[in-house]
C-alpha positions as CSV (number, residue, x, y, z in Angstrom):
1,M,80.1,108.8,120.1
2,I,83.3,106.9,119.1
3,G,85.8,106.9,121.9
4,R,88.3,104.4,120.6
5,L,89.2,102.6,117.4
6,S,91.2,99.4,117.1
7,G,92.0,97.9,113.7
8,Q,94.4,97.7,110.8
9,L,96.3,100.8,109.7
10,V,95.6,101.1,106.0
11,Y,97.6,104.2,105.1
12,R,99.2,107.2,106.8
13,A,98.9,110.7,105.2
14,T,100.4,114.0,106.4
15,D,97.7,114.8,108.9
16,H,95.5,111.7,109.1
17,V,95.4,107.9,108.9
18,M,92.8,105.4,107.7
19,I,92.0,102.5,110.1
20,D,90.2,99.5,108.9
21,V,87.8,98.2,111.6
22,Q,86.1,95.0,110.4
23,G,85.9,96.2,106.8
24,V,85.0,99.8,107.6
25,G,87.6,102.5,106.9
26,Y,87.8,105.4,109.4
27,L,89.7,108.5,108.6
28,V,91.3,109.8,111.8
29,Y,93.2,113.1,112.1
30,C,96.2,113.2,114.4
31,A,99.0,115.4,115.6
32,E,102.3,115.0,113.9
33,R,103.9,113.4,117.0
34,T,101.1,110.9,117.2
35,L,101.4,110.0,113.5
36,A,105.2,109.5,113.9
37,G,104.6,107.0,116.7
38,L,102.2,104.8,114.8
39,P,103.2,101.4,113.3
40,A,103.7,100.8,109.6
41,P,100.7,100.3,107.3
42,G,99.3,96.8,107.5
43,E,99.9,96.5,111.2
44,M,97.3,96.8,114.0
45,V,96.7,100.0,115.9
46,S,94.5,101.4,118.6
47,L,93.7,105.1,119.2
48,Y,91.6,107.0,121.6
49,T,89.3,109.2,119.6
50,D,87.2,112.4,119.8
51,M,84.5,113.2,117.3
52,L,83.8,116.7,116.0
53,V,80.2,117.0,114.8
54,R,79.0,120.1,112.9
55,E,76.2,120.6,110.5
56,D,78.5,120.3,107.5
57,L,81.4,118.3,109.1
58,L,82.0,115.0,110.8
59,Q,85.7,114.3,111.8
60,L,87.5,111.9,114.1
61,F,90.7,112.9,115.9
62,G,93.0,110.2,117.3
63,F,95.3,110.1,120.3
64,R,97.8,107.5,121.6
65,T,97.1,108.3,125.3
66,L,94.3,109.6,127.4
67,A,96.5,112.5,128.5
68,E,96.9,113.6,124.9
69,K,93.1,113.3,124.3
70,E,92.4,115.3,127.5
71,W,94.8,118.1,126.5
72,Y,93.1,118.3,123.1
73,R,89.7,118.5,124.8
74,L,90.8,121.2,127.2
75,L,92.6,123.2,124.5
76,C,89.4,123.3,122.4
77,T,87.5,124.8,125.4
78,V,89.6,128.0,125.1
79,Q,88.0,130.7,122.9
80,G,89.8,130.9,119.6
81,V,91.3,127.4,119.8
82,G,89.8,125.0,117.3
83,A,90.8,121.4,116.4
84,K,93.5,122.6,114.0
85,A,95.2,124.9,116.6
86,A,94.9,122.2,119.3
87,L,96.6,119.6,117.1
88,A,99.3,122.2,116.2
89,I,100.1,122.7,119.8
90,L,100.2,119.0,120.5
91,S,102.3,118.5,117.4
92,S,104.8,121.1,118.6
93,L,105.0,120.2,122.2
94,G,103.4,116.8,122.7
95,P,101.0,116.3,125.6
96,D,103.9,116.3,128.2
97,G,105.4,119.5,126.9
98,T,102.0,121.1,126.6
99,G,101.3,120.3,130.3
100,R,104.7,121.6,131.4
101,A,104.4,124.8,129.4
102,I,100.9,125.6,130.8
103,T,101.8,124.6,134.4
104,L,104.8,126.9,134.3
105,G,102.9,129.7,132.5
106,D,105.2,129.5,129.5
107,A,103.2,131.2,126.9
108,N,106.2,131.5,124.6
109,A,106.3,127.7,124.3
110,I,102.6,127.6,123.3
111,R,103.2,130.4,120.9
112,A,105.7,128.3,119.0
113,A,102.9,126.2,117.6
114,Q,101.9,127.1,114.1
115,G,99.0,129.5,113.9
116,V,99.0,130.4,117.6
117,G,99.6,134.1,118.3
118,P,100.8,135.7,121.5
119,K,97.4,136.8,122.8
120,L,95.9,133.3,122.2
121,A,98.9,131.6,123.8
122,Q,98.5,133.8,126.9
123,R,94.8,133.0,127.1
124,I,95.5,129.3,126.9
125,V,98.0,129.5,129.8
126,M,95.7,131.6,131.9
127,E,92.6,129.5,131.4
128,L,94.1,126.1,131.7
129,K,96.8,126.5,134.3
130,D,94.6,125.4,137.2
131,K,93.6,122.3,135.2
132,A,97.1,121.2,134.2
133,A,98.0,119.2,137.3
134,N,95.3,116.5,136.9
135,V,96.2,116.0,133.2
136,L,99.9,115.8,134.0
137,A,99.2,112.9,136.4
138,M,97.5,110.9,133.7
139,S,99.8,108.3,132.0
140,T,97.6,105.5,130.9
141,P,98.7,104.1,127.5
142,I,96.3,102.3,125.3
143,A,97.2,98.7,124.4
144,A,97.5,97.8,120.8
145,A,94.7,95.8,119.3
146,P,95.0,92.0,118.9
147,A,96.7,91.2,115.6
148,L,95.3,88.5,113.4
149,R,97.7,86.4,111.2
150,R,96.9,83.6,108.8
151,A,98.5,80.3,109.6
152,A,100.0,78.5,106.7
153,P,97.6,75.8,105.5
154,Q,98.8,72.2,105.6
155,A,97.2,71.4,102.2
156,A,95.4,73.4,99.5
157,A,92.1,71.9,100.4
158,E,92.3,72.7,104.1
159,P,90.7,75.8,105.5
160,V,92.9,78.7,106.7
161,D,92.8,79.3,110.5
162,L,93.0,82.6,112.1
163,V,95.4,82.7,115.0
164,E,95.1,85.5,117.5
165,E,98.3,87.1,118.7
166,M,98.7,89.8,121.4
167,P,101.4,92.3,120.4
168,E,103.3,94.5,122.8
169,P,101.3,97.6,124.0
170,L,102.1,100.8,122.3
171,P,105.0,102.4,124.3
172,E,104.1,105.4,126.5
173,P,106.7,108.2,126.3
174,V,109.1,107.7,129.2
175,A,108.9,111.3,130.3
176,D,105.2,111.0,130.9
177,N,105.6,108.0,133.3
178,R,108.5,109.6,135.2
179,Q,106.6,112.9,135.7
180,S,103.3,111.3,136.6
181,D,105.0,108.9,139.1
182,A,106.9,111.9,140.7
183,I,103.7,113.9,140.9
184,S,101.9,111.0,142.6
185,A,104.7,110.6,145.1
186,L,104.6,114.2,146.1
187,V,100.9,114.1,146.4
188,N,101.2,111.1,148.7
189,L,103.6,113.1,150.8
190,G,100.9,115.7,151.4
191,Y,101.4,118.3,148.7
192,S,98.5,119.5,146.6
193,M,98.2,118.3,143.0
194,S,98.9,121.8,141.7
195,E,102.0,122.2,143.9
196,A,103.3,118.8,142.9
197,A,102.7,119.2,139.2
198,T,104.4,122.7,139.2
199,A,107.4,121.4,141.1
200,V,107.8,118.3,138.9
201,A,107.3,120.4,135.7
202,R,110.1,122.8,136.7
203,A,112.4,119.9,137.6
204,A,111.7,118.1,134.3
205,Q,112.4,121.4,132.4
206,D,115.8,121.8,134.2
207,A,116.8,118.2,133.8
208,P,114.9,116.4,130.9
209,E,116.8,113.2,131.4
210,A,116.1,112.9,135.1
211,D,114.5,109.7,136.4
212,T,111.6,109.5,138.8
213,A,113.7,109.6,142.0
214,Q,115.6,112.6,140.7
215,L,112.4,114.4,139.8
216,I,111.0,113.7,143.3
217,R,114.1,115.0,145.0
218,A,114.2,118.2,142.9
219,G,110.5,118.7,143.5
220,L,110.9,118.3,147.2
221,K,113.8,120.8,147.1
222,S,111.7,123.4,145.3
223,L,108.8,122.9,147.6
224,A,110.8,123.1,150.8
225,P,110.2,126.3,152.9
226,K,112.7,129.0,152.1
227,G,114.8,130.6,154.7
């Protein structure tokens, strides 16, 4: 099973990329949001992957974060949701938006994805709502692969050296970090993972630009006993 690929991005198509890993080109299918966040062809890239194996089909699907991969995996456990529908949902909402919609029971947001009808959207929300909290708390980005560049030779007869450079890690969406940090803080204060995730998801929906501290305060306010 291939769980991660690191190599040079050869080209980017409408629904997949080719990654050259030591001379072998891998076709990796991705959500639109994932594709949009990848570097230009010729640069190095790293993706978490999930492999679909069937009698007549072998496909790799790529994800920038473990949270995105986990949502893909969970979505595919719902009856009626295949790889295409799961990627459509992630393309429409992203992993953070998917988690927020499912946590809040917002089937209409799931339904907005191409090819997802109202009954399927409701089934997704019902079956995955209890699993959303743990995924929302995940925010581990994958670091970009080391890039290799050729140093300019001093003379034509001299060999060309390979110099290893470590580029900056692929950026993690800020909203993911804010929400996961806020969830962790509420859990540390004694609330359950489900309670914390629901409160933070509501706060993020009401104030998308809120920072971690604001999300924590809003979460605490919604969790405070009423009356």
